[in-house]
Residue, then its C-alpha position, 0 to 999 in steps of 0.5 A: m679887519k684883525r677881529t673879522i680874521s680872528i673870527i674867521l680863524l676860530i671858526f676854522l679851528v672849531s670846525a677843523t677839530a669837529l671835522f678831524a676828531q677820531d672819536f665817534f659816538i652814537k646814543q640810542k634807544v633800546h627796548t626789550d619785550a617782558h620775557t621768561v628766562m629759566g622759569q623767571q619773568q623779566p619785566a619790560q626794559d627801555e633805556i638810553q644806550t651811550i656807544w664811543m668808539t675810537d681807533t682802540k676801544l668800543a664802550i656800551l654805556g647802559e643803564q644796568h649793564s655796560v661793556i668796554m672792550d680795549f682792542n689793544k690789550k684784547t680784554v673785555t670789561n663787562i659791568n653790572h651797574q646793579e650789583k656795582s660790579y665787574t668781570v674783565m675777560n681775556l679775548d686771547q685766552g690762551a692756555p687754559a688753567s685745568e683740564q676742566d677749564a680746557q674741556m669748557q674752551q673746547m665745549m664752547k668752540s664745538m658749539m661757535g663751530n656751526i654758527q650761521i649769519t646770512v645778511t640779506p638786502t630786502g630793496e625796501q626802502k622807507v624814511i625814518n626820522d628824515w633819514k632815507c633808509k635802506k631794509y636788510e634781513q640778518n639771520m644768525t643761528v649761534m650755540g643752538s639759538t636764533v636771531k632774527s633781525d630787521i635792519w633799516a639803515a641809512p646810506e647817507i651816514k658813513p660811520p668810521v667803518s673798522n670800529y662801526n662794524k665791530l660793534h655789530y659783533a661785540a656782544y660775540l666776541m666775548m664768547p670763546g671760539v669765535k675768534s675763527h668767524i670774525d672774517k664771516l661776519q665782517n664779511e656779511f656785516k659789511k654788506i650794510d651800507g651807512m649806519v643803522i638807524k633802526s632795527e628789530t630783533i627776535r631771538n629764540v632762546m632755549g625756546q623762549e622768544v626775546k623781542s627787542w628793538s633799538e632806535l638811533v637818537e643822535y650820533g657824531k664825532k667828538d673827543a671820547p670822556a676818559s671814564a667812557f673807557q672806565v669802570p666806576s669807581g667802587y665797584t668791585q671785581k668778580e671771577h666768573p668762569m672761563g673769564m666770560p662776563q655775567 
């Protein structure tokens, strides 16, 4: 009898730990077609990304590049695994260090001032990997480039919204001048009900088209390893203009 009670208590404790874990992870496949950037041909790429979310941090861990965001410290760390280097940018940039920096900040803010984004439910539905999904069309214009995405989300999967929504616009937080548009970005991404299972994106950058897609492999609640939010040992910090990542 005591053994049975002990087993029941153990099962309860394990279940409770999983249920109340604050950290959330996502594993996804990411593919980018071959494309040309500034006259240089880039080969097609495939990788597995692991994403960790806590109350205060977000880490997007890839095979070639990783991004770590600390919302308490208000920093973004961009890691280049091929070069074994990293840069750190402060989300609150404060006063510019020079007149040149001030001019650069003003130029970036002016360019970001034209940001436009819409997320539109299409009413289409289909099953992807056993998940019932709804389709959304996302259209964005930012810094003279257009981004069009077909997004399939599963309403039955409810990730931690406060952190998950940040994942949608994490890349844009690294751009000076974008903070004034955060409300606009948040309001549009809130239209997406549930977790994104698959997305297909076409970016038009400087007249060049870049196609990519991502697809959910796994997700769940568990404690994030400390290494998820740390720069690997032996990596060298590099300076970058305006603190922008490489």
